[in-house]
C-alpha positions as a Markdown table, in Angstrom:
| # | Residue | x | y | z |
|---|---|---|---|---|
| 1 | Met | 51.9 | 121.8 | 17.5 |
| 2 | Thr | 55.6 | 122.4 | 17.8 |
| 3 | Pro | 57.6 | 122.6 | 21.0 |
| 4 | Ser | 58.4 | 126.1 | 22.3 |
| 5 | Arg | 61.8 | 127.7 | 21.7 |
| 6 | Asp | 63.6 | 129.8 | 24.3 |
| 7 | Pro | 61.4 | 132.6 | 25.4 |
| 8 | Glu | 62.2 | 136.2 | 24.5 |
| 9 | Pro | 61.0 | 139.5 | 26.0 |
| 10 | Leu | 57.8 | 140.9 | 24.5 |
| 11 | Ala | 58.8 | 144.0 | 22.4 |
| 12 | Gly | 57.1 | 147.1 | 23.5 |
| 13 | Ala | 55.8 | 145.7 | 26.8 |
| 14 | Thr | 55.5 | 148.2 | 29.6 |
| 15 | Gly | 55.1 | 148.0 | 33.4 |
| 16 | Gly | 57.8 | 145.8 | 35.0 |
| 17 | Ala | 59.6 | 142.9 | 33.5 |
| 18 | Pro | 58.2 | 142.0 | 30.1 |
| 19 | Pro | 56.4 | 138.6 | 29.9 |
| 20 | Pro | 58.3 | 135.9 | 28.0 |
| 21 | Val | 57.4 | 135.2 | 24.4 |
| 22 | Gly | 58.4 | 131.8 | 23.2 |
| 23 | Arg | 55.3 | 131.0 | 21.1 |
| 24 | Leu | 53.4 | 133.3 | 18.8 |
| 25 | Leu | 50.3 | 132.7 | 16.7 |
| 26 | Ile | 49.2 | 134.6 | 13.6 |
| 27 | Ile | 45.5 | 134.2 | 12.7 |
| 28 | Arg | 44.7 | 134.8 | 9.1 |
| 29 | Pro | 42.6 | 131.9 | 7.8 |
| 30 | Ser | 41.5 | 133.4 | 4.5 |
| 31 | Ala | 41.0 | 134.5 | 1.7 |
| 32 | Leu | 43.9 | 133.5 | -0.5 |
| 33 | Gly | 44.9 | 137.0 | -1.6 |
| 34 | Asp | 44.7 | 138.2 | 2.0 |
| 35 | Val | 46.8 | 135.3 | 3.2 |
| 36 | Cys | 49.4 | 136.2 | 0.6 |
| 37 | Arg | 49.6 | 139.8 | 1.7 |
| 38 | Thr | 49.8 | 139.1 | 5.4 |
| 39 | Val | 53.4 | 137.8 | 5.2 |
| 40 | Pro | 54.9 | 141.2 | 6.2 |
| 41 | Val | 53.4 | 140.5 | 9.7 |
| 42 | Leu | 55.3 | 137.2 | 9.8 |
| 43 | Ala | 58.5 | 138.8 | 8.5 |
| 44 | Ser | 58.3 | 141.6 | 11.1 |
| 45 | Leu | 57.6 | 139.2 | 14.0 |
| 46 | Arg | 60.5 | 136.9 | 12.9 |
| 47 | Ala | 62.9 | 139.8 | 12.8 |
| 48 | Ala | 61.9 | 140.8 | 16.3 |
| 49 | Tyr | 61.8 | 137.3 | 17.8 |
| 50 | Pro | 64.4 | 135.3 | 15.8 |
| 51 | Arg | 64.3 | 132.3 | 18.3 |
| 52 | Ala | 60.6 | 132.2 | 18.9 |
| 53 | Thr | 58.1 | 129.6 | 17.6 |
| 54 | Ile | 55.8 | 131.4 | 15.1 |
| 55 | Asp | 52.8 | 129.5 | 13.9 |
| 56 | Trp | 50.0 | 130.6 | 11.5 |
| 57 | Leu | 46.4 | 129.5 | 11.7 |
| 58 | Val | 45.2 | 129.3 | 8.0 |
| 59 | Gln | 42.5 | 127.6 | 6.1 |
| 60 | Asp | 43.8 | 124.2 | 5.1 |
| 61 | Thr | 43.2 | 124.8 | 1.4 |
| 62 | Phe | 45.4 | 127.9 | 1.5 |
| 63 | Ala | 48.3 | 126.4 | 3.5 |
| 64 | Glu | 50.6 | 126.0 | 0.5 |
| 65 | Ala | 50.7 | 129.8 | 0.2 |
| 66 | Ile | 52.8 | 130.1 | 3.3 |
| 67 | Val | 54.2 | 126.7 | 4.2 |
| 68 | Ala | 57.5 | 127.2 | 2.5 |
| 69 | His | 58.1 | 130.6 | 4.1 |
| 70 | Pro | 61.4 | 130.4 | 6.0 |
| 71 | Ala | 60.2 | 132.7 | 8.8 |
| 72 | Leu | 57.3 | 130.3 | 9.7 |
| 73 | Thr | 57.7 | 127.5 | 12.2 |
| 74 | Ser | 54.5 | 125.6 | 11.4 |
| 75 | Val | 51.0 | 125.9 | 9.9 |
| 76 | Val | 48.0 | 125.3 | 12.1 |
| 77 | Pro | 45.4 | 124.2 | 9.4 |
| 78 | Phe | 41.8 | 125.2 | 9.8 |
| 79 | Pro | 39.6 | 122.6 | 8.0 |
| 80 | Arg | 36.8 | 125.0 | 7.1 |
| 81 | Ala | 34.8 | 122.7 | 4.9 |
| 82 | Arg | 34.6 | 119.9 | 7.4 |
| 83 | Phe | 33.8 | 122.2 | 10.3 |
| 84 | Gly | 31.1 | 123.9 | 8.3 |
| 85 | Trp | 29.5 | 120.5 | 7.7 |
| 86 | Leu | 29.7 | 119.6 | 11.4 |
| 87 | Ala | 28.3 | 122.9 | 12.5 |
| 88 | Arg | 25.3 | 122.6 | 10.3 |
| 89 | Arg | 24.5 | 119.2 | 12.0 |
| 90 | Leu | 25.2 | 120.5 | 15.5 |
| 91 | Arg | 28.0 | 117.9 | 15.9 |
| 92 | Leu | 30.4 | 120.2 | 17.8 |
| 93 | Thr | 32.8 | 117.7 | 19.3 |
| 94 | Glu | 35.4 | 118.1 | 16.7 |
| 95 | Ile | 35.2 | 121.9 | 16.8 |
| 96 | Leu | 35.6 | 121.9 | 20.5 |
| 97 | Arg | 38.6 | 119.5 | 20.2 |
| 98 | Tyr | 40.2 | 121.9 | 17.7 |
| 99 | Leu | 39.7 | 124.9 | 20.0 |
| 100 | Gly | 41.1 | 122.9 | 22.9 |
| 101 | Glu | 44.2 | 122.2 | 20.9 |
| 102 | Leu | 44.7 | 125.9 | 20.4 |
| 103 | Arg | 44.5 | 126.4 | 24.1 |
| 104 | Arg | 47.0 | 123.6 | 24.9 |
| 105 | Ala | 49.5 | 125.2 | 22.5 |
| 106 | Arg | 50.0 | 127.8 | 25.2 |
| 107 | Tyr | 50.8 | 130.8 | 23.0 |
| 108 | Asp | 52.3 | 133.8 | 24.6 |
| 109 | Leu | 51.2 | 136.3 | 21.9 |
| 110 | Val | 48.3 | 136.0 | 19.4 |
| 111 | Ile | 47.7 | 138.4 | 16.6 |
| 112 | Asp | 44.4 | 138.3 | 14.8 |
| 113 | Cys | 44.9 | 139.8 | 11.3 |
| 114 | Gln | 41.4 | 138.9 | 10.1 |
| 115 | Gly | 39.2 | 140.5 | 12.7 |
| 116 | Leu | 36.0 | 138.6 | 12.2 |
| 117 | Ala | 33.8 | 136.6 | 14.6 |
| 118 | Arg | 35.4 | 133.3 | 13.7 |
| 119 | Ser | 39.0 | 134.5 | 14.0 |
| 120 | Gly | 38.1 | 136.2 | 17.2 |
| 121 | Ile | 36.8 | 132.9 | 18.6 |
| 122 | Phe | 40.1 | 131.3 | 17.6 |
| 123 | Ala | 42.0 | 134.1 | 19.4 |
| 124 | Trp | 39.9 | 133.8 | 22.5 |
| 125 | Ala | 40.2 | 130.0 | 22.5 |
| 126 | Thr | 44.0 | 130.2 | 22.9 |
| 127 | Arg | 43.6 | 131.9 | 26.3 |
| 128 | Ser | 46.8 | 133.7 | 25.5 |
| 129 | Ala | 47.7 | 136.4 | 28.0 |
| 130 | Arg | 48.1 | 138.8 | 25.1 |
| 131 | Arg | 45.7 | 138.8 | 22.2 |
| 132 | Val | 46.0 | 141.6 | 19.7 |
| 133 | Gly | 43.3 | 142.7 | 17.2 |
| 134 | Tyr | 41.4 | 145.6 | 15.8 |
| 135 | Ala | 39.3 | 147.8 | 18.1 |
| 136 | Asn | 36.9 | 148.4 | 15.3 |
| 137 | Ser | 36.5 | 144.7 | 14.2 |
| 138 | Pro | 33.0 | 143.8 | 13.0 |
| 139 | Glu | 30.9 | 141.0 | 14.3 |
| 140 | Ala | 32.1 | 141.9 | 17.9 |
| 141 | Ala | 35.4 | 140.1 | 17.3 |
| 142 | Trp | 37.1 | 142.9 | 19.4 |
| 143 | Leu | 35.6 | 141.3 | 22.5 |
| 144 | Ala | 38.2 | 138.5 | 22.2 |
| 145 | Tyr | 41.2 | 140.8 | 22.4 |
| 146 | Thr | 43.3 | 142.0 | 25.3 |
| 147 | Asp | 45.0 | 144.6 | 23.1 |
| 148 | Arg | 42.6 | 146.5 | 20.9 |
| 149 | Val | 44.3 | 148.6 | 18.2 |
| 150 | His | 42.6 | 151.4 | 16.4 |
| 151 | Ala | 43.5 | 151.2 | 12.7 |
| 152 | Asp | 42.0 | 153.6 | 10.1 |
| 153 | Leu | 39.8 | 151.7 | 7.7 |
| 154 | Ser | 41.1 | 154.0 | 4.9 |
| 155 | Met | 44.6 | 152.5 | 5.3 |
| 156 | His | 45.8 | 149.8 | 2.9 |
| 157 | Ala | 45.0 | 146.3 | 4.2 |
| 158 | Val | 48.8 | 145.6 | 4.6 |
| 159 | Asp | 49.4 | 148.7 | 6.6 |
| 160 | Arg | 46.4 | 148.0 | 8.8 |
| 161 | Met | 47.8 | 144.6 | 9.6 |
| 162 | Leu | 51.2 | 146.0 | 10.3 |
| 163 | Ala | 49.6 | 148.5 | 12.6 |
| 164 | Leu | 48.8 | 145.6 | 14.9 |
| 165 | Val | 52.4 | 144.7 | 15.1 |
| 166 | Arg | 53.6 | 148.2 | 15.5 |
| 167 | Ala | 51.1 | 148.7 | 18.4 |
| 168 | Ile | 53.0 | 146.2 | 20.5 |
| 169 | Gly | 56.4 | 147.8 | 19.8 |
| 170 | Val | 57.6 | 145.5 | 17.1 |
| 171 | Pro | 59.4 | 147.4 | 14.2 |
| 172 | Val | 57.6 | 146.6 | 11.0 |
| 173 | Thr | 59.0 | 145.6 | 7.6 |
| 174 | Ala | 56.9 | 145.6 | 4.4 |
| 175 | Asp | 58.6 | 142.4 | 3.3 |
| 176 | Met | 56.0 | 140.9 | 0.8 |
| 177 | Arg | 58.2 | 138.0 | -0.4 |
| 178 | Leu | 56.4 | 134.7 | -1.0 |
| 179 | Phe | 58.0 | 131.3 | -1.3 |
| 180 | Ala | 56.6 | 128.6 | -3.5 |
| 181 | Pro | 56.8 | 125.0 | -2.4 |
| 182 | Ala | 59.9 | 123.3 | -3.9 |
| 183 | Arg | 57.8 | 120.4 | -5.2 |
| 184 | Ala | 55.6 | 122.8 | -7.2 |
| 185 | Leu | 58.6 | 124.6 | -8.6 |
| 186 | Glu | 60.1 | 121.4 | -9.8 |
| 187 | Met | 56.8 | 120.4 | -11.5 |
| 188 | Ile | 56.7 | 123.7 | -13.4 |
| 189 | Asp | 60.4 | 123.5 | -14.3 |
| 190 | Arg | 59.9 | 120.0 | -15.7 |
| 191 | Asp | 56.8 | 120.8 | -17.7 |
| 192 | Pro | 57.8 | 120.7 | -21.4 |
| 193 | Val | 55.0 | 123.0 | -22.4 |
| 194 | Leu | 56.4 | 125.8 | -20.1 |
| 195 | Arg | 60.1 | 125.6 | -21.2 |
| 196 | Glu | 59.6 | 128.9 | -23.1 |
| 197 | Pro | 59.0 | 132.1 | -21.1 |
| 198 | Phe | 55.3 | 132.6 | -20.4 |
| 199 | Met | 52.8 | 135.1 | -19.0 |
| 200 | Val | 49.9 | 134.3 | -16.7 |
| 201 | Val | 46.3 | 135.5 | -17.3 |
| 202 | Ala | 43.8 | 135.4 | -14.5 |
| 203 | Pro | 40.5 | 136.4 | -16.1 |
| 204 | Thr | 38.1 | 135.5 | -13.2 |
| 205 | Ser | 36.7 | 136.9 | -10.1 |
| 206 | Arg | 34.2 | 135.8 | -7.5 |
| 207 | Trp | 32.3 | 139.0 | -7.8 |
| 208 | Pro | 30.7 | 139.7 | -11.3 |
| 209 | Gly | 31.3 | 143.4 | -10.8 |
| 210 | Lys | 35.0 | 142.9 | -10.7 |
| 211 | Arg | 35.3 | 141.0 | -14.0 |
| 212 | Trp | 36.6 | 142.5 | -17.2 |
| 213 | Pro | 34.6 | 141.2 | -20.1 |
| 214 | Pro | 36.1 | 137.8 | -21.3 |
| 215 | Glu | 35.9 | 138.8 | -25.0 |
| 216 | Arg | 38.3 | 141.7 | -24.2 |
| 217 | Phe | 40.7 | 139.2 | -22.6 |
| 218 | Val | 40.5 | 137.2 | -25.8 |
| 219 | Glu | 41.3 | 140.2 | -27.9 |
| 220 | Val | 44.3 | 141.1 | -25.7 |
| 221 | Ile | 45.6 | 137.5 | -25.9 |
| 222 | His | 45.3 | 137.7 | -29.7 |
| 223 | Arg | 47.3 | 140.8 | -29.8 |
| 224 | Val | 50.0 | 139.5 | -27.5 |
| 225 | Leu | 50.2 | 136.3 | -29.5 |
| 226 | Asp | 50.5 | 138.3 | -32.7 |
| 227 | Ala | 53.3 | 140.3 | -31.1 |
| 228 | Met | 55.1 | 137.1 | -30.4 |
| 229 | Asn | 55.2 | 136.3 | -34.1 |
| 230 | Gly | 57.2 | 139.5 | -34.8 |
| 231 | Thr | 60.5 | 140.9 | -33.5 |
| 232 | Gly | 58.9 | 143.6 | -31.3 |
| 233 | Val | 58.8 | 143.9 | -27.6 |
| 234 | Gly | 56.3 | 141.1 | -27.2 |
| 235 | Ala | 58.5 | 138.5 | -28.8 |
| 236 | Gly | 60.2 | 137.7 | -25.4 |
| 237 | Ile | 57.6 | 135.1 | -24.4 |
| 238 | Gly | 56.3 | 131.9 | -26.1 |
| 239 | Arg | 53.2 | 131.0 | -24.1 |
| 240 | Val | 50.2 | 132.5 | -22.4 |
| 241 | Val | 48.9 | 130.4 | -19.4 |
| 242 | Met | 45.3 | 130.9 | -18.2 |
| 243 | Val | 44.6 | 130.2 | -14.6 |
| 244 | Gly | 41.5 | 130.0 | -12.3 |
| 245 | Ala | 39.6 | 127.7 | -10.0 |
| 246 | Ala | 37.6 | 124.8 | -11.3 |
| 247 | Ser | 34.4 | 126.5 | -10.3 |
| 248 | Glu | 35.3 | 129.5 | -12.5 |
| 249 | Arg | 35.5 | 127.6 | -15.8 |
| 250 | Pro | 32.2 | 129.0 | -17.0 |
| 251 | Gln | 33.7 | 132.5 | -16.7 |
| 252 | Cys | 36.5 | 131.3 | -19.1 |
| 253 | Ala | 34.4 | 129.7 | -21.8 |
| 254 | Leu | 35.3 | 132.2 | -24.5 |
| 255 | Ile | 39.0 | 131.9 | -23.7 |
| 256 | Thr | 39.0 | 128.1 | -23.4 |
| 257 | Arg | 37.5 | 127.9 | -26.9 |
| 258 | Leu | 40.5 | 129.9 | -28.1 |
| 259 | Ala | 42.9 | 127.6 | -26.3 |
| 260 | Ala | 41.4 | 124.6 | -28.1 |
| 261 | Ser | 42.7 | 126.0 | -31.4 |
| 262 | Glu | 45.8 | 128.0 | -30.3 |
| 263 | Pro | 48.7 | 125.8 | -28.9 |
| 264 | Arg | 50.4 | 128.8 | -27.4 |
| 265 | Leu | 47.5 | 129.5 | -25.0 |
| 266 | Ile | 47.7 | 126.9 | -22.2 |
| 267 | Asp | 44.5 | 126.3 | -20.3 |
| 268 | Arg | 45.2 | 125.5 | -16.6 |
| 269 | Val | 41.9 | 126.6 | -15.2 |
| 270 | Gly | 41.0 | 124.2 | -12.4 |
| 271 | Ala | 44.2 | 122.2 | -13.0 |
| 272 | Thr | 46.5 | 123.7 | -10.3 |
| 273 | Gly | 46.5 | 123.7 | -6.6 |
| 274 | Val | 47.7 | 126.7 | -4.6 |
| 275 | Gly | 51.3 | 125.5 | -4.7 |
| 276 | Glu | 51.3 | 125.0 | -8.4 |
| 277 | Leu | 49.6 | 128.4 | -9.0 |
| 278 | Met | 52.3 | 130.0 | -6.9 |
| 279 | Ala | 55.0 | 128.3 | -8.9 |
| 280 | Leu | 53.5 | 129.4 | -12.2 |
| 281 | Val | 53.4 | 133.0 | -11.0 |
| 282 | Ala | 56.9 | 132.8 | -9.6 |
| 283 | Arg | 58.2 | 131.6 | -13.0 |
| 284 | Ser | 56.1 | 133.9 | -15.2 |
| 285 | Ser | 57.3 | 136.9 | -17.1 |
| 286 | Leu | 54.1 | 138.9 | -16.3 |
| 287 | Val | 50.7 | 138.5 | -14.7 |
| 288 | Leu | 47.5 | 140.1 | -16.2 |
| 289 | Gly | 44.3 | 139.9 | -14.2 |
| 290 | Asn | 41.3 | 141.3 | -12.5 |
| 291 | Asp | 41.4 | 142.2 | -8.8 |
| 292 | Ser | 42.3 | 138.7 | -7.5 |
| 293 | Ala | 44.7 | 136.6 | -5.4 |
| 294 | Val | 46.9 | 136.0 | -8.3 |
| 295 | Leu | 47.9 | 139.7 | -8.5 |
| 296 | His | 48.9 | 139.6 | -4.8 |
| 297 | Met | 51.0 | 136.5 | -5.5 |
| 298 | Ala | 52.7 | 138.4 | -8.3 |
| 299 | Val | 53.6 | 141.2 | -5.9 |
| 300 | Gly | 55.1 | 138.6 | -3.5 |
| 301 | Phe | 57.3 | 137.2 | -6.3 |
| 302 | Asp | 58.2 | 140.6 | -7.7 |
| 303 | Arg | 56.7 | 139.9 | -11.1 |
| 304 | Pro | 55.5 | 142.5 | -13.6 |
| 305 | Ile | 51.8 | 143.0 | -13.5 |
| 306 | Val | 48.9 | 144.6 | -15.2 |
| 307 | Gly | 45.9 | 144.8 | -12.8 |
| 308 | Leu | 42.4 | 145.6 | -14.0 |
| 309 | Tyr | 40.3 | 147.3 | -11.3 |
| 310 | Gly | 36.9 | 149.0 | -11.1 |
| 311 | Pro | 34.6 | 148.9 | -8.0 |
| 312 | Thr | 37.4 | 148.5 | -5.3 |
| 313 | His | 39.7 | 151.1 | -3.7 |
| 314 | Val | 43.2 | 150.4 | -5.0 |
| 315 | Ser | 44.6 | 152.5 | -2.1 |
| 316 | Arg | 43.1 | 150.0 | 0.3 |
| 317 | Val | 43.1 | 146.6 | -1.4 |
| 318 | Gly | 45.2 | 147.0 | -4.5 |
| 319 | Pro | 48.6 | 145.3 | -5.2 |
| 320 | Tyr | 50.7 | 146.7 | -2.4 |
| 321 | Gly | 53.3 | 149.2 | -3.5 |
| 322 | Arg | 52.3 | 148.5 | -7.2 |
| 323 | Glu | 49.4 | 150.8 | -7.6 |
| 324 | Arg | 51.1 | 152.3 | -10.7 |
| 325 | Asp | 50.6 | 149.0 | -12.5 |
| 326 | Val | 46.8 | 149.2 | -12.2 |
| 327 | Ile | 44.4 | 150.3 | -14.9 |
| 328 | Arg | 41.3 | 151.9 | -13.5 |
| 329 | His | 38.9 | 154.6 | -14.7 |
| 330 | Val | 36.8 | 156.1 | -11.9 |
| 331 | Arg | 35.1 | 159.5 | -12.0 |
| 332 | Glu | 33.8 | 161.7 | -9.2 |
| 333 | Gly | 30.5 | 160.5 | -8.0 |
| 334 | Asp | 30.9 | 156.9 | -9.2 |
| 335 | Arg | 29.6 | 154.2 | -6.8 |
| 336 | Ile | 32.5 | 152.1 | -5.5 |
| 337 | Asp | 31.0 | 148.8 | -4.3 |
| 338 | His | 32.3 | 145.5 | -5.6 |
| 339 | Lys | 29.0 | 143.8 | -4.6 |
| 340 | Asp | 26.9 | 146.0 | -6.9 |
| 341 | Asp | 27.2 | 144.1 | -10.2 |
| 342 | Ala | 25.7 | 146.8 | -12.4 |
| 343 | Ser | 27.9 | 149.7 | -11.2 |
| 344 | Gly | 31.0 | 147.4 | -11.1 |
| 345 | Lys | 30.4 | 146.3 | -14.7 |
| 346 | Ala | 30.1 | 149.9 | -15.8 |
| 347 | Leu | 33.5 | 150.7 | -14.3 |
| 348 | Met | 35.2 | 147.6 | -15.7 |
| 349 | Asp | 33.7 | 148.3 | -19.2 |
| 350 | Arg | 35.6 | 151.6 | -19.3 |
| 351 | Ile | 38.9 | 149.7 | -19.5 |
| 352 | Gly | 39.8 | 149.4 | -23.2 |
| 353 | Val | 41.5 | 146.6 | -25.1 |
| 354 | Glu | 44.1 | 149.0 | -26.6 |
| 355 | Glu | 45.4 | 150.3 | -23.3 |
| 356 | Val | 45.6 | 146.9 | -21.7 |
| 357 | Ala | 47.4 | 145.3 | -24.7 |
| 358 | Ala | 49.8 | 148.2 | -24.9 |
| 359 | Ala | 50.6 | 147.9 | -21.1 |
| 360 | Val | 51.1 | 144.2 | -21.4 |
| 361 | Ile | 53.4 | 144.3 | -24.4 |
| 362 | Ala | 55.4 | 147.2 | -22.9 |
| 363 | Arg | 55.9 | 145.3 | -19.6 |
| 364 | Leu | 56.8 | 142.1 | -21.4 |
| 365 | Gly | 59.5 | 144.1 | -23.2 |
| 366 | Ser | 60.9 | 145.1 | -19.8 |
| 367 | Ser | 60.5 | 141.7 | -18.3 |
| 368 | Ala | 62.5 | 140.1 | -21.0 |
| 369 | Arg | 65.5 | 141.8 | -19.5 |
| 370 | Arg | 64.4 | 140.9 | -15.9 |
| 371 | Pro | 65.3 | 137.5 | -14.3 |
| 372 | Arg | 62.5 | 135.2 | -13.3 |
| 373 | Ala | 61.8 | 134.7 | -9.6 |
| 374 | Ala | 63.8 | 131.9 | -8.1 |
| 375 | Gly | 60.8 | 130.9 | -6.0 |
| 376 | Thr | 60.8 | 133.7 | -3.5 |
């Protein structure tokens, strides 16, 4: 934990002198895409409290998504995997020690952007005089908050989180910028395979109903590679880089077979940490993918995107401010539930190869005239 900076008045406080705010904590442990799109909360708080300490409690495996952000003082890592192992064996000493550290940090203001039981416990454990969260949080997380904010569930996830900040009188800014770790950027910049401009393909998803068929990704990649051979709008890139987690390699089997015989298709599935993934996205000419964290990263680095969506509400969880870059075909009466594999697959199957390839090649033509992100 870092030492406190000079306290500042709490924006929006009422009733007498405002309490001092020298230390603030954002709670958003997971998931990776949600962590990436929580940065406007950090940016808004930093603008309001330029001298305050602002820490972020985040799952340790996702820390690289935010560690380089200039508005952040420090990361408070949550070792989820280790705590899960301990909890199953009723060995609670380390968990209690972690909660005790949160209390000893003496935060003046805590904002729980996750709103689940676990994050509510973290907020409660700080014993901060002001703990802000959603009044309609599930799993009774709202019991942990001193300030309970009503935020419409139909709002976009980013706007819902910013509602927590606005409720305490802090002016909000939808600053989505992300910052890749310098070490990761250097690795990508030194990689001889990536010296030519490249696009990123993220063909995986945790939920089967959110996956576009892999054979269609293969067809789109073929068409983009063919366009590279000509002098048309697709000729501005030299490589296609496929990304995903190691556990997702089975989803990519068709595409990895293509990579084995096509040197311009680079297989990085399971080969990048979060920092390297961010650097790849930051340096890319375009990102094509299912509803996944990689698309939210691309928004944070202001990269061109083509998002493939089906059983999720783009207005709530789509790429923030970039809904126009999503391909989705939903009809009245369709079931929208990403946990329903059958209905989700039916929606994803409506997305055709022709329209995706055309969108990718058109955006690549535009991105050839657009500078790559410098890491922000």
